[in-house]
Every structure is written in C-alpha cells, then in structure tokens.
NUKEDO-496390 format. One record per residue (C-alpha): residue number from 1; x, y, z; residue in three letters. Coordinates in steps of 0.02 Angstrom, whole numbers. Each point is the difference from the previous one (the first is absolute). Layout:
REM residues N
(node NUM; (X; Y; Z); ALA),
...
END
This chain:
REM residues 199
(node 1; (-5849; 882; 1250); UNK),
(node 2; (98; -160; 34); UNK),
(node 3; (141; -11; -127); UNK),
(node 4; (145; -93; 82); UNK),
(node 5; (158; -11; -103); UNK),
(node 6; (41; -166; 85); UNK),
(node 7; (-52; -152; -101); UNK),
(node 8; (-67; -106; 143); UNK),
(node 9; (-102; 145; 70); UNK),
(node 10; (-96; 38; -160); UNK),
(node 11; (-134; -133; 29); UNK),
(node 12; (-34; -5; 189); UNK),
(node 13; (-138; 118; 57); UNK),
(node 14; (17; -19; 189); UNK),
(node 15; (138; 18; 129); UNK),
(node 16; (-12; -125; 143); UNK),
(node 17; (93; 48; 158); UNK),
(node 18; (46; -115; 145); UNK),
(node 19; (81; 48; 164); UNK),
(node 20; (141; -120; 39); UNK),
(node 21; (-7; -113; 154); UNK),
(node 22; (-188; -13; 14); UNK),
(node 23; (-92; -126; 105); UNK),
(node 24; (78; 54; 164); UNK),
(node 25; (184; -24; -48); UNK),
(node 26; (95; 152; 65); UNK),
(node 27; (138; 5; -130); UNK),
(node 28; (152; 101; 53); UNK),
(node 29; (-8; 80; 172); UNK),
(node 30; (107; 148; 55); UNK),
(node 31; (15; 95; 164); UNK),
(node 32; (76; 173; -3); UNK),
(node 33; (111; 86; 131); UNK),
(node 34; (-155; 64; 91); UNK),
(node 35; (-75; -174; 19); UNK),
(node 36; (-134; 22; -133); UNK),
(node 37; (-34; -165; -89); UNK),
(node 38; (-44; -5; -184); UNK),
(node 39; (-72; -147; -96); UNK),
(node 40; (20; -21; -188); UNK),
(node 41; (-171; -78; -27); UNK),
(node 42; (-92; 146; 79); UNK),
(node 43; (101; 127; -98); UNK),
(node 44; (-28; -97; -161); UNK),
(node 45; (-188; 10; 26); UNK),
(node 46; (9; 188; 32); UNK),
(node 47; (106; 29; -155); UNK),
(node 48; (-104; -116; -110); UNK),
(node 49; (-162; 87; 47); UNK),
(node 50; (76; 171; -35); UNK),
(node 51; (66; -56; -169); UNK),
(node 52; (-172; -69; -44); UNK),
(node 53; (-83; 164; 46); UNK),
(node 54; (124; 104; -101); UNK),
(node 55; (-20; -109; -155); UNK),
(node 56; (-190; -3; 11); UNK),
(node 57; (-2; 190; 12); UNK),
(node 58; (90; 3; -168); UNK),
(node 59; (-124; -119; -83); UNK),
(node 60; (95; -164; 14); UNK),
(node 61; (-105; -155; 36); UNK),
(node 62; (79; -71; 159); UNK),
(node 63; (-43; -155; 101); UNK),
(node 64; (80; -37; 169); UNK),
(node 65; (24; -180; 54); UNK),
(node 66; (-83; -27; 171); UNK),
(node 67; (131; 40; 133); UNK),
(node 68; (-47; -151; 106); UNK),
(node 69; (66; -122; -130); UNK),
(node 70; (174; -73; 18); UNK),
(node 71; (113; -8; -153); UNK),
(node 72; (-58; -173; -54); UNK),
(node 73; (-184; 48; 14); UNK),
(node 74; (32; 168; -84); UNK),
(node 75; (79; -85; -151); UNK),
(node 76; (-149; -118; -12); UNK),
(node 77; (-119; 149; 17); UNK),
(node 78; (87; 86; -146); UNK),
(node 79; (9; -157; -108); UNK),
(node 80; (-185; -39; 27); UNK),
(node 81; (-44; 171; -70); UNK),
(node 82; (127; 51; -131); UNK),
(node 83; (87; -82; -148); UNK),
(node 84; (161; 60; -80); UNK),
(node 85; (-29; 163; -91); UNK),
(node 86; (-152; 47; 102); UNK),
(node 87; (86; 82; 151); UNK),
(node 88; (165; 66; 64); UNK),
(node 89; (25; -62; 178); UNK),
(node 90; (122; 84; 119); UNK),
(node 91; (48; -53; 175); UNK),
(node 92; (60; 136; 120); UNK),
(node 93; (138; -30; 128); UNK),
(node 94; (128; 93; 104); UNK),
(node 95; (177; -67; 11); UNK),
(node 96; (113; -30; 150); UNK),
(node 97; (189; 11; 18); UNK),
(node 98; (127; 60; 127); UNK),
(node 99; (139; 126; -25); UNK),
(node 100; (-85; 117; -125); UNK),
(node 101; (7; 189; 4); UNK),
(node 102; (-164; 85; 46); UNK),
(node 103; (-21; 63; -179); UNK),
(node 104; (36; -169; -76); UNK),
(node 105; (-118; -88; 120); UNK),
(node 106; (-137; 127; -26); UNK),
(node 107; (8; 31; -188); UNK),
(node 108; (72; -155; -84); UNK),
(node 109; (-137; -93; -94); UNK),
(node 110; (7; -167; -89); UNK),
(node 111; (-96; -91; -136); UNK),
(node 112; (-2; -188; -28); UNK),
(node 113; (-57; -50; -174); UNK),
(node 114; (-40; -163; -90); UNK),
(node 115; (101; -101; -126); UNK),
(node 116; (-60; 82; -161); UNK),
(node 117; (77; 149; -87); UNK),
(node 118; (-169; 89; 12); UNK),
(node 119; (-5; -19; 188); UNK),
(node 120; (181; 59; 11); UNK),
(node 121; (-42; 155; -103); UNK),
(node 122; (-140; 43; 122); UNK),
(node 123; (118; -27; 148); UNK),
(node 124; (128; 119; -73); UNK),
(node 125; (-134; 127; -42); UNK),
(node 126; (-62; -3; 180); UNK),
(node 127; (178; 16; 67); UNK),
(node 128; (32; 155; -106); UNK),
(node 129; (-169; 75; 43); UNK),
(node 130; (30; -30; 186); UNK),
(node 131; (163; 97; -14); UNK),
(node 132; (-80; 143; -94); UNK),
(node 133; (-130; 19; 137); UNK),
(node 134; (118; -2; 150); UNK),
(node 135; (72; -174; 28); UNK),
(node 136; (189; 1; 16); UNK),
(node 137; (129; -49; -130); UNK),
(node 138; (28; -173; 74); UNK),
(node 139; (-178; -50; -46); UNK),
(node 140; (7; -163; -96); UNK),
(node 141; (-93; -121; -114); UNK),
(node 142; (46; -184; -9); UNK),
(node 143; (-73; -169; -44); UNK),
(node 144; (-99; -88; 135); UNK),
(node 145; (122; -146; -12); UNK),
(node 146; (133; 114; 78); UNK),
(node 147; (-100; 11; 161); UNK),
(node 148; (59; -84; 160); UNK),
(node 149; (-131; -135; -30); UNK),
(node 150; (60; -55; -172); UNK),
(node 151; (-166; 52; -75); UNK),
(node 152; (-152; 96; 57); UNK),
(node 153; (-166; -92; -2); UNK),
(node 154; (-94; 164; -27); UNK),
(node 155; (85; 15; -170); UNK),
(node 156; (29; -184; -42); UNK),
(node 157; (-173; -66; 45); UNK),
(node 158; (-121; 137; -52); UNK),
(node 159; (-88; -17; -168); UNK),
(node 160; (-3; 186; -39); UNK),
(node 161; (154; 109; -19); UNK),
(node 162; (71; 32; 175); UNK),
(node 163; (132; 108; 82); UNK),
(node 164; (56; 16; 180); UNK),
(node 165; (53; 169; 69); UNK),
(node 166; (114; 34; 149); UNK),
(node 167; (-34; 177; 62); UNK),
(node 168; (144; 55; 108); UNK),
(node 169; (65; -87; 155); UNK),
(node 170; (-77; -17; 172); UNK),
(node 171; (163; 69; 72); UNK),
(node 172; (-36; 168; -84); UNK),
(node 173; (-140; 123; 34); UNK),
(node 174; (-165; -75; 58); UNK),
(node 175; (-111; 148; 40); UNK),
(node 176; (-169; 22; -84); UNK),
(node 177; (63; 142; -111); UNK),
(node 178; (139; -112; -66); UNK),
(node 179; (-119; -144; -36); UNK),
(node 180; (-109; 121; -99); UNK),
(node 181; (154; 57; -96); UNK),
(node 182; (41; -182; -43); UNK),
(node 183; (-179; -26; -59); UNK),
(node 184; (4; 158; -107); UNK),
(node 185; (163; -47; -86); UNK),
(node 186; (-67; -175; -33); UNK),
(node 187; (-169; 58; -63); UNK),
(node 188; (86; 119; -120); UNK),
(node 189; (111; -137; -72); UNK),
(node 190; (-143; -124; -18); UNK),
(node 191; (-111; 131; -82); UNK),
(node 192; (134; 51; -124); UNK),
(node 193; (39; -181; -46); UNK),
(node 194; (-182; -50; -16); UNK),
(node 195; (-70; 151; -91); UNK),
(node 196; (147; 78; -90); UNK),
(node 197; (-47; 167; 78); UNK),
(node 198; (92; 110; 126); UNK),
(node 199; (-62; -9; 179); UNK),
END
C-alpha cells in the first residue's frame, strides 16, 4: 500500500527515472591507476535500470526516460507527459571531485531539491534513508540553487516534482558490484519515501 508520509508524494502515482547525461554526453570521466576508463553516463544508465527493476519488483509504477535523450529533450519528454502532482521525477548522476578518501568517494551521496518546503522535506528524508542503508555520514541534501550551475534545469524546468541524486564519486569504487550497491541503497530510499513502507 502506498502511504507516503511526505506531503508532495501523497498524490503522484508514478516514479519517473532519468539517467543523467543522456544523448551521448559522457558526463564525468575517470581513469583509475590500472588505466580503466569509466564514464558517468554509462554508469548512470546501469544504476537507473537497476533502480527501476528493484522498484517494479516491489509494486511501484516506474517509467524510465529514454536514455538517448539529452537533458533538454528529457525535460520536454517529462513535461509532455506529466503535470505537477502526477509524477515524481528523479535524475540519477555520479559526482566527481579530487582529493577524497576512498570511502568518501564511494559512499557519499547527495540530493538536490527544489525551492519548496515540501521538496526540501523529501530531500532530507532521502538523505537520512541513504545513510540508514549504507551511504556515509557526509551524505547531504541541499537546494538546487547551491549547485555549481546556480540552478539545475532538471528541477527548475520540470512541471512535476523533481529531485536530482548524486550517487558517490567517480574517483571511488566503480566495479559492477559497487554500482549495484549504489542502486540498492537508492531504490530503498525512493521506495521508503514514495510508499511509506520499509524496503
């Protein structure tokens, strides 16, 4: 039964997921000490698809934005299909920064939320749920206007409620098992926020 305690998640009946940096944009790129090269956009697709599968297995109605669409086209795709209150849309990213410990790079998550108190409450809920499922204590939630871009179009320009998630850093672990762990933590937090039930 879907009984979210979060005001802005009481009405939507579908979760819409988008992998960041679609349309051929690579996003962050990282090469490890052994010369293996990792691309954020490819990892975002892997993680997004795994989150979608995990949520669907638990009875959540999930739609995935076509991976071939860039961020402008993905926002249009969402806005053509969903009005405010009809969906919760979430864009999946990985972060990038130098000088982090392996644990911090691998397990620090982030949530960008919109301008309303309701969106902020969801962001803080996700942050706390991430931590309870294995993200580290430096996991954060902050307004999208605190991003390096001044604002995030994914949040500012979408009609439905939108959040953007940063799932660890490219400078941390990048193996398949770790990507699955990131997807599991994220699916658990989304499920708990959206349904009010434990994952």
